[in-house]
C-alpha positions in Angstrom: -0.1 0.0 0.0 1.5 3.6 -0.9 1.9 6.7 1.1 -1.5 7.8 -0.4 -3.5 4.8 0.4 -2.6 5.7 3.9 -3.1 9.5 4.4 -6.5 8.6 2.5 -7.5 5.9 5.0 -6.6 8.3 8.0 -8.8 10.8 6.7 -11.7 8.4 6.2 -10.9 6.2 9.1 -12.0 10.0 10.5 -14.8 10.8 8.0 -13.5 14.0 6.9 -14.3 14.6 3.1 -10.8 16.0 1.1 -12.1 19.5 2.0 -12.5 19.1 5.9 -8.9 17.0 6.4 -7.1 19.2 4.2 -9.0 22.5 6.9 -7.9 20.4 9.6 -4.0 20.5 8.7 -4.3 23.7 7.4 -3.3 22.4 3.3 -5.2 23.2 0.4 -8.0 20.8 -0.3 -5.5 19.8 -4.2 -2.6 19.3 -1.5 -4.7 17.0 0.2 -5.7 15.1 -3.7 -1.8 14.9 -4.9 -1.3 13.5 -1.6 -4.0 10.8 -2.0 -2.8 10.0 -5.9 0.1 10.2 -4.7 1.3 12.9 -7.1 3.5 14.3 -4.5 4.4 13.3 -1.0 4.1 16.0 1.8 7.4 17.3 3.5 8.5 17.4 6.7 6.2 19.8 8.3 3.1 18.4 6.4 4.0 15.0 8.5 3.7 16.6 11.8 1.1 18.2 10.7 -0.6 14.5 10.2 0.4 13.2 13.4 -0.5 15.4 15.4 -4.3 14.8 13.8 -3.5 11.1 14.0 -2.4 11.4 17.8 -4.8 14.1 18.5 -7.5 11.2 17.0 -6.3 8.3 18.4 -5.2 7.0 14.5 -2.1 5.1 14.6 0.5 6.7 12.7 3.4 4.5 12.4 2.2 2.8 9.0 2.5 6.7 7.2 6.1 7.7 8.4 7.1 4.4 7.9 6.1 4.4 4.1 7.2 8.1 4.6 10.8 7.1 5.5 10.6 3.9 3.2 11.2 5.9 0.1 14.1 8.3 1.5 14.4 11.9 2.7 14.3 14.7 -0.1 15.4 17.9 -0.3 11.8 18.6 -0.6 11.4 17.7 2.1 12.3 20.6 4.0 10.3 22.9 2.4 
């Protein structure tokens, strides 16, 4: 399962639309769409927001983090 699939599962576990999830993470709807369709991956700052969201909603985060780290670090992850 790819990172985008795992992000989609987190959103659906919280019963949120892409629009609602975007608002909670303070990103655009198109960003959520690109993540979920594996067109781009979240940067480091976004991953912290996803982790905080998961923690505050009782959703396991470890699988998302493992998948994100599995693809290795890229310079744009820290922008």
